[in-house]
DRENBA-218035 format. One record per atom (N, C-alpha, C, O): residue number from 1; atom name; z, x, y. Coordinates in nm, 4 decimals. Last residue first. Layout:
% residues N
NUM/CA/Z/X/Y .
...
//
This chain:
% residues 120
120/N/-2.5351/2.7699/-2.1040 .
120/CA/-2.4728/2.7510/-2.2364 .
120/C/-2.3477/2.6664/-2.2350 .
120/O/-2.2872/2.6439/-2.3398 .
119/N/-2.7681/2.6098/-1.8881 .
119/CA/-2.6498/2.6954/-1.9026 .
119/C/-2.5836/2.6660/-2.0367 .
119/O/-2.5765/2.5504/-2.0786 .
118/N/-3.1219/2.6203/-1.9314 .
118/CA/-2.9950/2.5479/-1.9217 .
118/C/-2.8788/2.6442/-1.9439 .
118/O/-2.8924/2.7466/-2.0107 .
117/N/-3.3608/2.7424/-1.9716 .
117/CA/-3.2988/2.7583/-1.8403 .
117/C/-3.1680/2.6821/-1.8247 .
117/O/-3.1099/2.6799/-1.7162 .
116/N/-3.4330/2.6740/-2.2293 .
116/CA/-3.4228/2.8165/-2.1949 .
116/C/-3.3488/2.8376/-2.0630 .
116/O/-3.2817/2.9392/-2.0448 .
115/N/-3.4538/2.3977/-2.2138 .
115/CA/-3.3480/2.4580/-2.2952 .
115/C/-3.3251/2.6032/-2.2547 .
115/O/-3.2111/2.6491/-2.2468 .
114/N/-3.6774/2.3787/-2.0430 .
114/CA/-3.5497/2.3168/-2.0083 .
114/C/-3.4340/2.3779/-2.0854 .
114/O/-3.3286/2.4065/-2.0286 .
113/N/-3.8763/2.5086/-2.1890 .
113/CA/-3.8342/2.5606/-2.0584 .
113/C/-3.6976/2.5056/-2.0184 .
113/O/-3.6132/2.5784/-1.9662 .
112/N/-3.8917/2.3328/-2.4084 .
112/CA/-3.8607/2.4753/-2.4280 .
112/C/-3.8067/2.5344/-2.2979 .
112/O/-3.7037/2.6019/-2.2974 .
111/N/-3.9740/2.1017/-2.2791 .
111/CA/-3.8432/2.1050/-2.3437 .
111/C/-3.7988/2.2488/-2.3684 .
111/O/-3.6815/2.2820/-2.3511 .
110/N/-4.2287/2.1849/-2.1952 .
110/CA/-4.1277/2.1474/-2.0965 .
110/C/-3.9875/2.1485/-2.1552 .
110/O/-3.8927/2.1913/-2.0894 .
109/N/-4.3563/2.2174/-2.4424 .
109/CA/-4.3344/2.3348/-2.3575 .
109/C/-4.2272/2.3051/-2.2517 .
109/O/-4.1442/2.3911/-2.2221 .
108/N/-4.3620/1.9491/-2.5145 .
108/CA/-4.2878/2.0447/-2.5972 .
108/C/-4.2560/2.1691/-2.5145 .
108/O/-4.1438/2.2195/-2.5165 .
107/N/-4.5262/1.8515/-2.3082 .
107/CA/-4.3900/1.8015/-2.3235 .
107/C/-4.3047/1.8964/-2.4071 .
107/O/-4.1887/1.9212/-2.3744 .
106/N/-4.7663/1.9860/-2.3544 .
106/CA/-4.6938/2.0078/-2.2286 .
106/C/-4.5489/1.9623/-2.2391 .
106/O/-4.4591/2.0270/-2.1852 .
105/N/-4.8348/1.8797/-2.6050 .
105/CA/-4.8192/2.0246/-2.5888 .
105/C/-4.7369/2.0548/-2.4635 .
105/O/-4.6479/2.1398/-2.4666 .
104/N/-4.8596/1.6079/-2.5334 .
104/CA/-4.7559/1.6509/-2.6272 .
104/C/-4.7303/1.8006/-2.6155 .
104/O/-4.6149/1.8435/-2.6161 .
103/N/-5.0838/1.6209/-2.3666 .
103/CA/-4.9550/1.5749/-2.3124 .
103/C/-4.8406/1.6209/-2.4018 .
103/O/-4.7374/1.6672/-2.3531 .
102/N/-5.2740/1.7046/-2.5550 .
102/CA/-5.2419/1.7913/-2.4405 .
102/C/-5.1082/1.7510/-2.3788 .
102/O/-5.0281/1.8372/-2.3426 .
101/N/-5.2756/1.4765/-2.7143 .
101/CA/-5.2310/1.6032/-2.7714 .
101/C/-5.1951/1.7019/-2.6611 .
101/O/-5.0967/1.7749/-2.6726 .
100/N/-5.3860/1.2826/-2.5428 .
100/CA/-5.2448/1.2718/-2.5837 .
100/C/-5.1900/1.4009/-2.6451 .
100/O/-5.0717/1.4314/-2.6300 .
99/N/-5.6500/1.4143/-2.5262 .
99/CA/-5.5656/1.3883/-2.4086 .
99/C/-5.4182/1.3687/-2.4464 .
99/O/-5.3322/1.4333/-2.3866 .
98/N/-5.7552/1.4218/-2.7916 .
98/CA/-5.7189/1.5454/-2.7203 .
98/C/-5.6260/1.5190/-2.6026 .
98/O/-5.5316/1.5950/-2.5815 .
97/N/-5.8181/1.1587/-2.8702 .
97/CA/-5.7185/1.2365/-2.9421 .
97/C/-5.6656/1.3535/-2.8595 .
97/O/-5.5455/1.3803/-2.8581 .
96/N/-6.0153/1.0668/-2.7062 .
96/CA/-5.8971/0.9821/-2.7227 .
96/C/-5.7836/1.0565/-2.7927 .
96/O/-5.6667/1.0216/-2.7766 .
95/N/-6.2036/1.2719/-2.7477 .
95/CA/-6.1397/1.2574/-2.6165 .
95/C/-6.0125/1.1737/-2.6260 .
95/O/-5.9127/1.2054/-2.5613 .
94/N/-6.2782/1.2201/-3.0170 .
94/CA/-6.2194/1.3490/-2.9779 .
94/C/-6.1433/1.3352/-2.8467 .
94/O/-6.0300/1.3820/-2.8359 .
93/N/-6.3901/0.9671/-2.9919 .
93/CA/-6.2725/0.9855/-3.0768 .
93/C/-6.1996/1.1155/-3.0408 .
93/O/-6.0767/1.1202/-3.0349 .
92/N/-6.6101/1.0233/-2.8328 .
92/CA/-6.5072/0.9308/-2.7844 .
92/C/-6.3772/0.9493/-2.8617 .
92/O/-6.2684/0.9475/-2.8041 .
91/N/-6.7573/1.2017/-3.0007 .
91/CA/-6.7057/1.2461/-2.8712 .
91/C/-6.5931/1.1557/-2.8215 .
91/O/-6.4914/1.2052/-2.7731 .
90/N/-6.6653/1.1883/-3.3507 .
90/CA/-6.7463/1.1480/-3.2354 .
90/C/-6.6783/1.1913/-3.1058 .
90/O/-6.5574/1.2145/-3.1022 .
89/N/-6.6417/1.4282/-3.6038 .
89/CA/-6.5691/1.3453/-3.5085 .
89/C/-6.6606/1.3156/-3.3905 .
89/O/-6.7254/1.4054/-3.3367 .
88/N/-6.8111/1.5842/-3.7459 .
88/CA/-6.7207/1.4980/-3.8221 .
88/C/-6.6473/1.3984/-3.7328 .
88/O/-6.5969/1.2966/-3.7803 .
87/N/-6.9784/1.7741/-3.6242 .
87/CA/-7.0224/1.6361/-3.6360 .
87/C/-6.9334/1.5437/-3.7177 .
87/O/-6.9767/1.4348/-3.7553 .
86/N/-6.8984/2.0225/-3.5600 .
86/CA/-6.9806/2.0105/-3.6809 .
86/C/-7.0142/1.8651/-3.7139 .
86/O/-7.0717/1.8365/-3.8189 .
85/N/-6.7498/1.9767/-3.3269 .
85/CA/-6.8699/2.0606/-3.3201 .
85/C/-6.9583/2.0482/-3.4438 .
85/O/-7.0802/2.0620/-3.4339 .
84/N/-6.5315/1.8274/-3.4279 .
84/CA/-6.6265/1.7677/-3.3344 .
84/C/-6.7585/1.8450/-3.3345 .
84/O/-6.8660/1.7854/-3.3413 .
83/N/-6.4062/2.0205/-3.5831 .
83/CA/-6.4519/1.8965/-3.6460 .
83/C/-6.5541/1.8252/-3.5576 .
83/O/-6.6518/1.7692/-3.6074 .
82/N/-6.3433/2.2018/-3.3787 .
82/CA/-6.4353/2.2418/-3.4848 .
82/C/-6.4932/2.1176/-3.5520 .
82/O/-6.6138/2.1094/-3.5753 .
81/N/-6.1589/2.0484/-3.2383 .
81/CA/-6.2823/2.0913/-3.1715 .
81/C/-6.3869/2.1357/-3.2735 .
81/O/-6.5059/2.1096/-3.2559 .
80/N/-5.9601/2.0253/-3.4302 .
80/CA/-6.0295/1.9045/-3.3848 .
80/C/-6.1601/1.9410/-3.3160 .
80/O/-6.2609/1.8724/-3.3332 .
79/N/-5.8776/2.2914/-3.4425 .
79/CA/-5.9398/2.2306/-3.5604 .
79/C/-6.0152/2.1029/-3.5236 .
79/O/-6.1215/2.0751/-3.5791 .
78/N/-5.7645/2.3180/-3.1877 .
78/CA/-5.8785/2.4017/-3.2276 .
78/C/-5.9520/2.3400/-3.3453 .
78/O/-6.0751/2.3368/-3.3474 .
77/N/-5.5525/2.1372/-3.2130 .
77/CA/-5.6567/2.1165/-3.1109 .
77/C/-5.7822/2.1957/-3.1467 .
77/O/-5.8936/2.1443/-3.1364 .
76/N/-5.4020/2.2602/-3.4135 .
76/CA/-5.4645/2.1306/-3.4388 .
76/C/-5.5752/2.1018/-3.3375 .
76/O/-5.6799/2.0479/-3.3733 .
75/N/-5.3134/2.4842/-3.2711 .
75/CA/-5.3949/2.5020/-3.3915 .
75/C/-5.4712/2.3721/-3.4214 .
75/O/-5.5906/2.3751/-3.4509 .
74/N/-5.1552/2.3558/-3.0858 .
74/CA/-5.2743/2.4276/-3.0399 .
74/C/-5.3694/2.4550/-3.1563 .
74/O/-5.4913/2.4493/-3.1405 .
73/N/-4.9597/2.2566/-3.2604 .
73/CA/-5.0369/2.1630/-3.1775 .
73/C/-5.1638/2.2291/-3.1245 .
73/O/-5.2689/2.1653/-3.1189 .
72/N/-4.8521/2.4901/-3.3609 .
72/CA/-4.9240/2.4011/-3.4526 .
72/C/-5.0090/2.3008/-3.3755 .
72/O/-5.1178/2.2641/-3.4198 .
71/N/-4.7285/2.5774/-3.1248 .
71/CA/-4.8350/2.6576/-3.1865 .
71/C/-4.9181/2.5742/-3.2825 .
71/O/-5.0406/2.5861/-3.2854 .
70/N/-4.5345/2.3848/-3.0974 .
70/CA/-4.6436/2.3866/-2.9994 .
70/C/-4.7591/2.4728/-3.0498 .
70/O/-4.8751/2.4441/-3.0204 .
69/N/-4.3798/2.4611/-3.3224 .
69/CA/-4.4356/2.3274/-3.3104 .
69/C/-4.5532/2.3251/-3.2123 .
69/O/-4.6587/2.2693/-3.2424 .
68/N/-4.2968/2.7141/-3.2590 .
68/CA/-4.3836/2.6968/-3.3755 .
68/C/-4.4528/2.5604/-3.3707 .
68/O/-4.5687/2.5465/-3.4097 .
67/N/-4.1376/2.6442/-3.0398 .
67/CA/-4.2545/2.7306/-3.0192 .
67/C/-4.3504/2.7219/-3.1380 .
67/O/-4.4721/2.7222/-3.1194 .
66/N/-3.9408/2.5009/-3.1719 .
66/CA/-4.0272/2.4309/-3.0772 .
66/C/-4.1526/2.5126/-3.0477 .
66/O/-4.2613/2.4569/-3.0323 .
65/N/-3.8219/2.7108/-3.3101 .
65/CA/-3.8919/2.6071/-3.3855 .
65/C/-3.9827/2.5231/-3.2950 .
65/O/-4.0896/2.4793/-3.3376 .
64/N/-3.7152/2.8548/-3.0920 .
64/CA/-3.8072/2.9202/-3.1864 .
64/C/-3.8868/2.8160/-3.2649 .
64/O/-4.0074/2.8322/-3.2837 .
63/N/-3.5411/2.6666/-2.9788 .
63/CA/-3.6608/2.7092/-2.9051 .
63/C/-3.7621/2.7728/-2.9991 .
63/O/-3.8820/2.7476/-2.9872 .
62/N/-3.3458/2.6662/-3.1773 .
62/CA/-3.4209/2.5444/-3.1492 .
62/C/-3.5504/2.5791/-3.0772 .
62/O/-3.6568/2.5271/-3.1109 .
61/N/-3.2478/2.9272/-3.1493 .
61/CA/-3.3161/2.8890/-3.2728 .
61/C/-3.3997/2.7626/-3.2525 .
61/O/-3.5111/2.7526/-3.3039 .
60/N/-3.1355/2.9051/-2.8936 .
60/CA/-3.2388/3.0056/-2.9196 .
60/C/-3.3181/2.9703/-3.0464 .
60/O/-3.4406/2.9825/-3.0493 .
59/N/-2.9353/2.7128/-2.9240 .
59/CA/-3.0534/2.6808/-2.8444 .
59/C/-3.1690/2.7779/-2.8721 .
59/O/-3.2854/2.7380/-2.8738 .
58/N/-2.8004/2.6896/-3.2577 .
58/CA/-2.8149/2.7592/-3.1297 .
58/C/-2.9423/2.7157/-3.0563 .
58/O/-3.0440/2.6857/-3.1189 .
57/N/-2.8089/2.5299/-3.4870 .
57/CA/-2.6916/2.5249/-3.3995 .
57/C/-2.7136/2.5911/-3.2637 .
57/O/-2.6512/2.5518/-3.1651 .
56/N/-3.0733/2.3138/-3.5939 .
56/CA/-3.0151/2.4474/-3.5747 .
56/C/-2.9048/2.4430/-3.4704 .
56/O/-2.9080/2.3622/-3.3776 .
55/N/-3.1976/2.0723/-3.5951 .
55/CA/-3.0812/2.0880/-3.6832 .
55/C/-3.0108/2.2219/-3.6645 .
55/O/-2.8998/2.2409/-3.7144 .
54/N/-3.4158/2.1013/-3.4365 .
54/CA/-3.3051/2.0209/-3.3844 .
54/C/-3.1797/2.0368/-3.4689 .
54/O/-3.0684/2.0171/-3.4202 .
53/N/-3.5881/2.2380/-3.6068 .
53/CA/-3.5259/2.3077/-3.4946 .
53/C/-3.4065/2.2331/-3.4389 .
53/O/-3.3075/2.2942/-3.3987 .
52/N/-3.6691/2.0304/-3.7759 .
52/CA/-3.5935/2.1434/-3.8291 .
52/C/-3.5212/2.2184/-3.7179 .
52/O/-3.4056/2.2576/-3.7340 .
51/N/-3.8042/1.8621/-3.5910 .
51/CA/-3.6888/1.8142/-3.6682 .
51/C/-3.6043/1.9300/-3.7196 .
51/O/-3.4817/1.9277/-3.7081 .
50/N/-4.0068/2.0323/-3.5029 .
50/CA/-3.9141/1.9727/-3.4054 .
50/C/-3.7865/1.9293/-3.4779 .
50/O/-3.6755/1.9563/-3.4321 .
49/N/-4.1348/2.0839/-3.7444 .
49/CA/-4.0661/2.1933/-3.6748 .
49/C/-3.9713/2.1424/-3.5669 .
49/O/-3.8669/2.2028/-3.5422 .
48/N/-4.2386/1.8293/-3.7999 .
48/CA/-4.1450/1.8926/-3.8929 .
48/C/-4.0673/2.0052/-3.8260 .
48/O/-3.9472/2.0200/-3.8485 .
47/N/-4.4206/1.7797/-3.5951 .
47/CA/-4.2973/1.7017/-3.6031 .
47/C/-4.1929/1.7654/-3.6924 .
47/O/-4.0732/1.7573/-3.6649 .
46/N/-4.6083/1.9893/-3.6654 .
46/CA/-4.5573/1.9678/-3.5294 .
46/C/-4.4223/1.8949/-3.5343 .
46/O/-4.3223/1.9447/-3.4827 .
45/N/-4.6824/1.9700/-3.9331 .
45/CA/-4.5989/2.0814/-3.8906 .
45/C/-4.5382/2.0592/-3.7519 .
45/O/-4.4277/2.1061/-3.7247 .
44/N/-4.8639/1.7643/-3.9404 .
44/CA/-4.7321/1.7424/-4.0008 .
44/C/-4.6343/1.8497/-3.9536 .
44/O/-4.5156/1.8219/-3.9363 .
43/N/-5.0815/1.8969/-3.8224 .
43/CA/-5.0224/1.7800/-3.7567 .
43/C/-4.8831/1.7505/-3.8109 .
43/O/-4.7935/1.7151/-3.7343 .
42/N/-5.1355/2.1002/-4.0083 .
42/CA/-5.0966/2.1355/-3.8709 .
42/C/-5.0281/2.0177/-3.8024 .
42/O/-4.9284/2.0358/-3.7325 .
41/N/-5.2070/1.9444/-4.2331 .
41/CA/-5.0906/2.0332/-4.2379 .
41/C/-5.0421/2.0700/-4.0978 .
41/O/-4.9219/2.0708/-4.0716 .
40/N/-5.4376/1.8147/-4.1344 .
40/CA/-5.3219/1.7372/-4.1791 .
40/C/-5.1960/1.8236/-4.1802 .
40/O/-5.0905/1.7806/-4.1334 .
39/N/-5.6049/2.0309/-4.0873 .
39/CA/-5.5646/1.9447/-3.9763 .
39/C/-5.4408/1.8624/-4.0126 .
39/O/-5.3511/1.8436/-3.9304 .
38/N/-5.6340/2.1290/-4.3479 .
38/CA/-5.5762/2.2145/-4.2434 .
38/C/-5.5249/2.1301/-4.1275 .
38/O/-5.4159/2.1539/-4.0755 .
37/N/-5.7620/1.9123/-4.4727 .
37/CA/-5.6293/1.9564/-4.5170 .
37/C/-5.5596/2.0411/-4.4131 .
37/O/-5.4391/2.0271/-4.3919 .
36/N/-6.0040/1.9137/-4.3286 .
36/CA/-5.9166/1.7958/-4.3277 .
36/C/-5.7748/1.8346/-4.3669 .
36/O/-5.6786/1.7942/-4.3017 .
35/N/-6.1132/2.1690/-4.3922 .
35/CA/-6.0729/2.1368/-4.2557 .
35/C/-5.9789/2.0162/-4.2502 .
35/O/-5.8828/2.0175/-4.1733 .
34/N/-6.0378/2.1529/-4.7217 .
34/CA/-6.0815/2.2447/-4.6174 .
34/C/-6.0239/2.2028/-4.4831 .
34/O/-5.9024/2.2013/-4.4632 .
33/N/-5.9912/1.9631/-4.9024 .
33/CA/-5.9046/2.0813/-4.9104 .
33/C/-5.9438/2.1871/-4.8077 .
33/O/-5.8893/2.2974/-4.8073 .
32/N/-6.1798/1.7754/-4.8139 .
32/CA/-6.0438/1.7329/-4.8431 .
32/C/-5.9467/1.8512/-4.8474 .
32/O/-5.8331/1.8402/-4.8012 .
31/N/-6.4436/1.8247/-4.7790 .
31/CA/-6.3523/1.8803/-4.6780 .
31/C/-6.2064/1.8469/-4.7065 .
31/O/-6.1182/1.8867/-4.6303 .
30/N/-6.5855/1.6838/-4.9633 .
30/CA/-6.5740/1.8285/-4.9855 .
30/C/-6.4823/1.8969/-4.8829 .
30/O/-6.4478/2.0140/-4.8989 .
29/N/-6.5902/1.4272/-4.8563 .
29/CA/-6.4942/1.4566/-4.9630 .
29/C/-6.4790/1.6065/-4.9871 .
29/O/-6.3718/1.6520/-5.0268 .
28/N/-6.6106/1.4159/-4.4972 .
28/CA/-6.6733/1.4261/-4.6295 .
28/C/-6.5712/1.4711/-4.7349 .
28/O/-6.4774/1.5446/-4.7041 .
27/N/-6.3678/1.2096/-4.3237 .
27/CA/-6.4410/1.3353/-4.3423 .
27/C/-6.5073/1.3345/-4.4804 .
27/O/-6.4650/1.2611/-4.5696 .
26/N/-6.2027/0.9958/-4.3073 .
26/CA/-6.3459/0.9688/-4.2956 .
26/C/-6.4311/1.0951/-4.3096 .
26/O/-6.5539/1.0874/-4.3073 .
25/N/-5.9528/1.0913/-4.3045 .
25/CA/-5.9918/1.0175/-4.4252 .
25/C/-6.1404/0.9836/-4.4245 .
25/O/-6.1972/0.9473/-4.5275 .
24/N/-5.9151/1.1995/-4.0529 .
24/CA/-5.9644/1.2878/-4.1601 .
24/C/-6.0005/1.2134/-4.2883 .
24/O/-6.0720/1.2676/-4.3725 .
23/N/-5.8163/0.9809/-3.9009 .
23/CA/-5.9442/1.0451/-3.8676 .
23/C/-5.9988/1.1213/-3.9879 .
23/O/-6.1167/1.1086/-4.0209 .
22/N/-5.5720/0.9240/-4.0245 .
22/CA/-5.6737/0.8196/-4.0122 .
22/C/-5.8117/0.8796/-3.9849 .
22/O/-5.9118/0.8338/-4.0398 .
21/N/-5.4414/1.1702/-3.9964 .
21/CA/-5.4689/1.1186/-4.1313 .
21/C/-5.5746/1.0084/-4.1275 .
21/O/-5.6581/1.0000/-4.2175 .
20/N/-5.4238/1.1785/-3.7172 .
20/CA/-5.5002/1.2802/-3.7894 .
20/C/-5.5356/1.2311/-3.9295 .
20/O/-5.6485/1.2492/-3.9751 .
19/N/-5.2505/0.9618/-3.6681 .
19/CA/-5.3879/0.9586/-3.6183 .
19/C/-5.4758/1.0588/-3.6923 .
19/O/-5.5898/1.0277/-3.7265 .
18/N/-5.0158/1.0614/-3.7842 .
18/CA/-5.0762/0.9370/-3.8336 .
18/C/-5.2235/0.9297/-3.7938 .
18/O/-5.3096/0.8959/-3.8750 .
17/N/-4.9706/1.2827/-3.6178 .
17/CA/-4.9976/1.3032/-3.7606 .
17/C/-5.0641/1.1792/-3.8208 .
17/O/-5.1582/1.1911/-3.8993 .
16/N/-4.9185/1.1472/-3.3761 .
16/CA/-5.0309/1.2409/-3.3866 .
16/C/-5.0695/1.2623/-3.5323 .
16/O/-5.1878/1.2603/-3.5665 .
15/N/-4.6835/1.0109/-3.4410 .
15/CA/-4.8040/0.9348/-3.4080 .
15/C/-4.9288/1.0223/-3.4194 .
15/O/-5.0328/0.9765/-3.4668 .
14/N/-4.5173/1.2326/-3.4698 .
14/CA/-4.5396/1.1442/-3.5840 .
14/C/-4.6659/1.0619/-3.5615 .
14/O/-4.7462/1.0451/-3.6533 .
13/N/-4.5239/1.3272/-3.2076 .
13/CA/-4.5753/1.4116/-3.3157 .
13/C/-4.6037/1.3285/-3.4404 .
13/O/-4.7033/1.3515/-3.5090 .
12/N/-4.3936/1.1217/-3.0744 .
12/CA/-4.5352/1.1469/-3.0461 .
12/C/-4.5993/1.2323/-3.1555 .
12/O/-4.7152/1.2116/-3.1914 .
11/N/-4.1385/1.1608/-3.1811 .
11/CA/-4.2081/1.0331/-3.2020 .
11/C/-4.3580/1.0487/-3.1780 .
11/O/-4.4394/0.9949/-3.2530 .
10/N/-4.0868/1.4138/-3.0788 .
10/CA/-4.0912/1.3954/-3.2240 .
10/C/-4.1661/1.2665/-3.2568 .
10/O/-4.2475/1.2632/-3.3491 .
9/N/-4.0830/1.3616/-2.8084 .
9/CA/-4.1870/1.4510/-2.8606 .
9/C/-4.1978/1.4398/-3.0122 .
9/O/-4.3066/1.4547/-3.0678 .
8/N/-3.8576/1.2050/-2.7764 .
8/CA/-3.9885/1.1416/-2.7621 .
8/C/-4.0993/1.2297/-2.8181 .
8/O/-4.1988/1.1787/-2.8697 .
7/N/-3.5815/1.2370/-2.9860 .
7/CA/-3.6774/1.3092/-2.9016 .
7/C/-3.8119/1.2371/-2.8983 .
7/O/-3.8726/1.2113/-3.0022 .
6/N/-3.4243/1.1147/-3.1714 .
6/CA/-3.4063/1.0753/-3.0312 .
6/C/-3.5085/1.1401/-2.9376 .
6/O/-3.5195/1.1007/-2.8215 .
5/N/-3.4619/1.2349/-3.4105 .
5/CA/-3.5228/1.1027/-3.3931 .
5/C/-3.5138/1.0533/-3.2493 .
5/O/-3.5859/0.9618/-3.2095 .
4/N/-3.3059/1.4627/-3.4110 .
4/CA/-3.4484/1.4780/-3.3814 .
4/C/-3.5160/1.3438/-3.3549 .
4/O/-3.6168/1.3386/-3.2844 .
3/N/-3.0058/1.5017/-3.2766 .
3/CA/-3.0753/1.4044/-3.3597 .
3/C/-3.2233/1.4077/-3.3225 .
3/O/-3.2618/1.3611/-3.2153 .
2/N/-2.8315/1.8152/-3.2961 .
2/CA/-2.9156/1.7209/-3.2236 .
2/C/-2.9798/1.6232/-3.3222 .
2/O/-3.0050/1.6582/-3.4375 .
1/N/-2.4980/1.9101/-3.3445 .
1/CA/-2.6311/1.8982/-3.4013 .
1/C/-2.7066/1.7887/-3.3255 .
1/O/-2.6511/1.6830/-3.2953 .
//
């Protein structure tokens, strides 16, 4: 069994979720169960899927959870762009968030590729 706490991508996912919660607390109150809630759930899903996948015994299952994790990261990126477009997030804040999110997406994908091409 893998220890999810040892993965840098899990640590980055936790940081991403923290940042999302800090950003969304400034959204209008009527968004608490709308866009803010969606962004929070997507951000929590990234790290949660890494952790759950790490507990699986087969590489194939781990990859499946990593794919869900990267899917949540892309979902979160889309939601951040929507928040920016409707004026909930400033341009500087969006840029400071998107660049690390892109790195995280690439790192998760890199781990998927590494596991997929490793010998059993």
